[in-house]
C-alpha positions in Angstrom: 1.8 15.8 8.5 -1.2 13.0 8.3 0.5 9.9 7.1 0.2 9.1 3.9 0.0 6.0 2.0 2.9 4.8 -0.1 1.6 2.7 -3.6 3.7 0.3 -5.1 3.9 -1.2 -8.2 1.8 -4.6 -8.5 4.4 -7.0 -9.9 3.3 -8.9 -12.8 2.5 -12.7 -13.2 4.8 -14.6 -15.2 3.7 -17.3 -17.5 5.8 -20.2 -18.9 6.1 -20.7 -22.7 4.3 -23.0 -24.3 5.2 -26.8 -24.9 6.8 -27.6 -28.1 4.9 -28.8 -31.2 3.9 -32.3 -33.1 5.1 -32.7 -36.6 1.1 -32.8 -37.8 0.5 -29.7 -35.6 1.2 -27.3 -38.3 -1.4 -24.4 -38.3 -1.1 -25.2 -34.0 2.8 -25.0 -34.3 2.1 -21.5 -36.4 0.3 -20.2 -33.6 2.8 -20.4 -30.9 4.9 -16.9 -32.2 1.6 -14.7 -33.1 1.3 -14.9 -29.2 2.2 -11.4 -30.0 -0.5 -8.9 -29.1 -0.7 -7.8 -33.2 -1.3 -11.3 -34.3 -3.3 -12.9 -31.8 -6.8 -13.5 -33.5 -4.3 -15.0 -36.4 -2.7 -17.9 -34.0 -6.8 -18.5 -32.9 -7.4 -19.4 -36.5 -4.3 -21.3 -36.7 -5.3 -22.9 -33.8 -9.0 -23.2 -35.2 -7.5 -24.8 -37.7 -5.8 -27.4 -35.9 -9.0 -28.2 -34.5 -10.7 -28.7 -36.8 -8.2 -31.0 -38.7 -8.0 -33.1 -35.3 -10.4 -32.1 -32.7 -8.5 -33.7 -29.5 -5.2 -32.0 -30.6 -4.3 -30.9 -27.2 -1.2 -29.0 -27.9 -3.5 -26.8 -30.1 -6.5 -26.5 -27.1 -4.0 -25.1 -25.0 -2.1 -22.5 -27.6 -5.1 -21.0 -28.0 -6.0 -20.4 -24.6 -2.9 -19.0 -24.1 -3.3 -16.7 -27.1 -6.8 -16.1 -25.5 -5.5 -15.3 -22.2 -3.3 -12.8 -23.6 -6.1 -11.3 -25.5 -7.8 -10.8 -21.9 -10.4 -13.7 -23.0 -9.6 -15.3 -19.7 -12.9 -17.7 -19.4 -12.5 -18.5 -23.0 -8.5 -19.3 -21.9 -9.8 -21.5 -19.2 -12.1 -23.1 -21.0 -9.2 -24.3 -23.7 -7.4 -25.4 -20.6 -9.7 -27.8 -19.1 -10.1 -29.4 -23.0 -6.7 -29.4 -22.9 -6.2 -31.5 -19.6 -9.0 -33.8 -20.1 -7.5 -34.8 -23.2 -3.6 -35.3 -21.3 -4.7 -35.1 -18.1 -0.6 -34.9 -16.7 -0.2 -31.5 -18.6 1.8 -29.6 -15.9 2.3 -26.7 -18.4 -1.6 -26.7 -18.4 -2.4 -26.7 -14.5 0.9 -23.5 -14.6 -1.7 -21.9 -17.2 -4.4 -22.6 -15.9 -3.3 -21.2 -12.3 -2.5 -18.3 -14.0 -5.8 -16.9 -15.3 -8.0 -18.1 -12.6 -5.0 -15.6 -10.2 -6.2 -13.2 -13.1 -9.3 -13.8 -12.1 -9.2 -13.9 -8.5 -9.7 -17.2 -7.9 -6.4 -16.9 -5.4 -7.7 -21.1 -4.2 -8.2 -22.1 -7.4 -5.0 -20.7 -8.8 -2.7 -22.3 -5.5 -4.6 -26.1 -6.5 -3.6 -26.2 -10.5 0.0 -24.8 -8.5 -0.2 -27.7 -6.9 -1.5 -30.0 -9.2 1.6 -28.6 -11.8 3.5 -29.6 -8.5 3.3 -33.2 -8.7 3.8 -33.6 -12.2 7.0 -31.3 -12.4 8.9 -31.0 -8.4 11.1 -29.2 -10.3 9.3 -26.4 -12.2 10.3 -23.4 -11.0 7.9 -21.4 -12.9 4.7 -23.5 -11.1 6.4 -22.3 -7.8 6.9 -18.2 -8.8 2.6 -18.4 -9.7 2.2 -20.1 -6.3 4.2 -17.8 -4.4 2.8 -15.2 -5.3 -1.1 -16.1 -4.8 0.4 -16.8 -1.7 1.4 -13.4 -0.8 -1.8 -11.9 -2.4 -3.3 -14.4 -0.2 -1.4 -12.9 2.9 0.4 -16.3 3.5 4.0 -14.4 3.3 5.6 -16.7 5.1 4.7 -19.8 2.0 5.1 -17.3 -0.4 8.5 -16.7 0.6 9.3 -20.5 0.9 8.3 -20.4 -2.8 10.4 -18.4 -3.8 13.3 -19.4 -2.5 12.8 -22.8 -3.6 12.4 -20.9 -7.8 15.3 -19.6 -7.0 17.6 -23.4 -5.5 15.7 -24.3 -9.4 17.4 -21.5 -11.1 19.3 -18.8 -9.1 21.0 -17.9 -12.9 17.6 -16.8 -15.2 18.3 -13.6 -15.0 14.9 -12.6 -16.9 12.9 -14.4 -14.9 14.2 -13.8 -11.7 14.2 -10.4 -11.4 10.7 -10.5 -10.8 11.0 -13.7 -8.4 13.3 -11.3 -6.2 11.5 -8.7 -6.2 8.1 -10.3 -5.2 10.1 -11.9 -2.2 11.5 -8.3 -1.6 8.2 -6.8 -1.4 6.8 -10.0 0.1 9.6 -9.7 3.4 9.0 -5.5 3.1 5.7 -6.5 3.8 6.1 -8.7 7.2 8.6 -6.2 8.1 11.8 -7.4 7.6 12.8 -4.8 5.4 16.7 -5.1 5.5 15.9 -8.2 3.8 13.4 -6.5 1.2 16.4 -4.6 0.7 18.9 -7.4 0.2 16.7 -8.7 -2.2 16.0 -5.2 -4.6 19.7 -4.8 -5.0 20.4 -8.2 -6.4 17.1 -7.3 -8.7 19.0 -4.5 -10.0 22.2 -6.7 -10.3 20.3 -8.9 -13.3 19.0 -6.3 -14.0 19.5 -2.5 -13.1 16.5 -1.4 -15.3 14.5 -2.7 -13.2 11.7 0.1 -12.0 9.3 -2.0 -9.9 12.6 -3.7 -7.8 14.0 0.4 -7.4 10.5 1.7 -7.0 10.0 -0.4 -4.0 12.7 -0.1 -2.4 12.4 3.0 -2.3 9.6 3.0 -0.9 11.8 0.7 2.3 14.5 3.2 2.3 12.1 5.8 3.1 10.6 3.3 5.8 13.5 2.9 7.1 14.2 6.6 7.2 16.8 6.9 4.6 14.9 9.3 3.2 17.9 10.9 0.5 18.5 7.2 -0.7 14.6 7.1 -1.1 14.5 10.2 -3.2 17.7 8.8 -5.3 15.7 5.7 -5.9 12.5 7.5 -6.9 14.9 9.4 -9.8 16.4 6.7 -11.0 12.3 4.8 -11.5 11.2 8.2 -13.1 15.1 8.1 -15.6 13.6 5.2 -16.8 9.8 6.2 -17.1 9.1 10.0 -17.3 5.4 9.4 -17.2 5.2 7.3 -14.2 2.6 9.2 -11.9 3.2 7.1 -8.9 6.6 7.4 -9.5 6.4 11.6 -8.8 4.2 10.4 -5.6 6.1 8.9 -3.9 9.5 11.1 -4.3 6.8 14.0 -3.4 5.7 12.4 -0.8 9.6 11.3 0.8 10.7 15.1 -0.2 8.1 16.3 2.2 8.8 14.3 5.4 12.5 15.9 4.0 10.5 19.0 5.1 11.2 20.5 1.2 7.6 20.9 0.8 7.8 23.7 -2.5 10.0 20.2 -4.1 6.8 17.8 -3.1 4.3 20.4 -4.4 6.6 20.3 -7.6 6.3 16.8 -7.8 2.4 16.0 -6.9 1.7 18.9 -9.8 3.7 16.8 -12.3 2.0 12.9 -11.4 -1.8 15.3 -12.2 -0.5 16.6 -14.9 -0.2 13.1 -16.0 -4.0 12.3 -15.3 -2.7 8.8 -13.0 -5.7 5.9 -13.9 -5.0 4.9 -10.2 -7.3 6.0 -8.1 -5.0 6.1 -5.0 -3.0 7.3 -6.5 -5.2 10.4 -7.5 -6.4 11.0 -4.1 -3.0 10.9 -2.5 -1.6 13.3 -5.0 -5.1 15.3 -4.3 -4.5 14.9 -0.1 -0.6 15.4 0.3 -0.5 19.1 -1.7 -3.5 19.4 0.6 -1.6 18.4 3.4 1.5 21.0 2.4 -1.2 24.2 1.7 -2.8 23.7 5.3 1.0 23.4 6.4 1.5 27.1 4.9 -1.6 28.6 6.0 -3.1 28.1 2.3 -6.5 26.8 4.2 -8.9 27.4 1.2 -6.7 26.1 -1.2 -6.4 22.6 0.6 -9.7 21.9 1.5 -10.0 22.2 -2.2 -7.3 19.3 -3.0 -9.2 17.2 -0.1 -13.0 18.3 -2.2 -11.0 16.9 -5.3 -10.0 13.8 -3.9 -13.7 13.2 -2.6 -15.1 14.2 -5.8 -12.8 11.3 -7.1 -13.3 8.8 -4.3 -16.3 9.9 -2.1 -15.1 6.8 0.6 -11.6 8.8 1.0 -11.5 8.5 4.4 -7.9 10.4 5.0 -9.4 13.1 3.0 -12.4 13.0 5.0 -10.0 13.6 8.2 -7.7 16.3 6.5 -10.3 18.5 5.5 -11.9 17.8 8.9 -8.6 19.9 10.3 -8.7 22.1 8.2 -12.2 23.2 9.0 -11.3 22.8 12.6 -8.4 25.4 12.4 -10.7 27.6 9.9 -13.6 27.6 13.2 -15.8 25.5 11.1 -16.5 23.4 13.7 -19.4 22.3 13.1 -18.5 21.2 9.6 -14.8 19.4 10.7 -17.3 17.3 13.0 -19.2 16.0 10.3 -16.0 15.6 8.1 -14.9 13.4 11.0 -18.2 11.4 11.8 -17.2 10.5 8.2 -13.8 9.9 8.3 -14.5 7.7 11.1 -18.1 6.0 9.6 -15.4 4.6 6.6 -12.7 3.8 9.4 -13.6 3.2 12.3 -9.7 2.7 14.1 -8.9 6.6 13.1 -7.6 7.7 16.5 -6.4 11.1 15.9 -10.1 11.2 14.1 -11.4 11.0 17.7 -9.4 12.5 19.0 -9.8 16.1 16.8 -13.6 15.0 17.4 -12.8 15.0 21.1 -11.4 18.5 20.8 -14.1 20.4 19.6 -16.9 18.3 21.6 -14.5 19.4 24.5 -14.5 23.8 23.5 -18.2 22.7 22.8 -18.2 21.8 26.6 -19.0 18.2 25.8 -17.1 17.0 28.5 -18.8 13.5 28.7 -18.2 13.4 24.8 -15.3 14.8 24.4 -13.4 12.3 27.0 -16.1 9.5 25.4 -14.1 10.3 21.8 -10.5 10.2 23.9 -10.7 6.9 25.6 -12.0 5.6 21.9 -9.1 7.3 20.8 -6.9 5.5 23.7 -8.7 1.7 22.6 -6.7 1.8 19.6 -4.0 3.1 20.0 -2.8 2.9 24.3 0.2 4.7 24.0 -1.5 8.2 22.5 0.2 11.1 24.8 -1.7 13.9 23.6 -4.9 11.9 24.3 -3.8 11.5 27.6 -3.3 15.1 27.7 -6.6 16.0 26.3 -8.7 13.5 27.7 -6.9 14.6 31.4 -8.3 18.2 30.0 -11.5 17.2 29.6 -11.4 15.7 33.2 -10.2 18.7 35.3 -13.4 20.6 33.1 -15.2 18.6 35.0 -14.1 18.4 38.3 -12.2 15.2 38.7 -8.6 16.8 39.1 -7.2 13.4 40.5 -8.6 11.9 37.8 -7.3 14.4 35.2 -3.2 14.5 37.3 -3.0 10.2 36.1 -3.7 11.4 32.6 -1.6 14.3 32.8 1.0 11.7 34.5 0.6 9.3 31.4 1.1 11.9 28.4 4.2 13.2 30.2 5.9 9.5 30.8 4.8 8.5 26.6 6.6 12.4 26.1 8.6 13.8 29.1 9.1 17.3 27.1 4.9 17.8 26.1 4.5 21.4 27.9 1.3 21.0 27.1 0.9 17.9 29.5 3.4 19.3 32.2 1.4 23.1 32.0 -1.9 21.2 32.4 -0.9 19.2 35.9 0.0 22.1 37.2 -2.9 24.3 37.1 -4.3 21.0 38.2 -1.9 20.5 41.2 -2.6 24.3 41.7 -6.5 23.9 42.4 -5.7 20.5 44.5 -3.5 22.7 46.8 -0.6 21.4 45.8 1.8 24.7 45.8 5.3 22.5 45.4 4.2 20.2 42.8 2.8 22.8 40.9 6.1 25.4 41.0 8.2 21.7 40.1 5.8 21.4 37.3 5.9 24.9 36.6 9.6 25.4 37.0 10.0 22.0 34.3 8.5 23.6 31.3 10.6 26.9 32.0 13.3 24.2 32.0 12.2 23.2 28.6 12.0 26.6 27.3 14.5 28.6 28.5 13.9 32.2 26.4 9.4 31.2 27.4 
């Protein structure tokens, strides 16, 4: 079964609350609670009135920036935070808020710089550590992100509202760097603080799946779907886990439900179609599989996995030219797909292009030096060219990697017999019979 990317929930940014007003700020005081989306326009109007009364009111600029950020006017928010900081350069909260706005725009370096300034002014600002950790995590600096989350938890470990997100974020960072047990421990802690934290439950399910705890993963995805029956990614990931368990009908039912929900995420859509196509192919419904891959490619014409999967199905249907065209496109989009090189090599070999096949197997082995199938296939191509010694060397390596590879045993037996090594050929044949006594 082709590997499918697992989807993960995004971790939301947290913005520190507005600073307290002063007695002169009647309008800006009124603006604070109006950060609720129903009242954003009124909140901005209140701050505008406050600024007409006092154009140097730093607090009103800040609160208007918060309202603009809530209304997704990120540039307007940054402009107001800039003005706040011109009037009050020591306002750590404004640096934190501006960093959050920059982070929303994708300016991660600018965001980190602002969080740094916030922490210079207030070294105990846990929210700034959290936000900086999120920005660093997005940049791929996982160790520094974890360090920031650790510091935030040291400063205020009992804030359940904020720290479910911190444990979730730190768990995701640990998960990304391969510390799966550490990730689960953090997700567990997040769920102790908030049993309805769907993101932590979802991410824990993904880790359990990766660790092979398929029943535990399905239980977590079940809980996610109890919390939100319209979560398409929850259905998709539960389907992926069922697919690994061999429950193909259950997996298809989950993919169908996800697609009925019309997920807006392109990756979610294409993952569902790709995964459902793999199952249809496994059940012998080649045309249905191709239809699903076609749909994935209509949604995302750069989906390398869909091209690869469609190529495999076309190859099964003996549409070798169509398969090669799909493998070519898959490799243009993802030149590190060893399986695509291997599959394309098989077709070239079948067409008598031994050198082309060997070139593809070589490339597959450069990407994955422990690909037993590629060694076996290359050995077969070398044998076809008359290079029995080279073929046997490749079969030997394939069998080192997978001692139960019956195809490699049979091929090596034939190659040895061709060289006159009858005893060696018989030994391989007998070994193959031991692996399959009913033959």
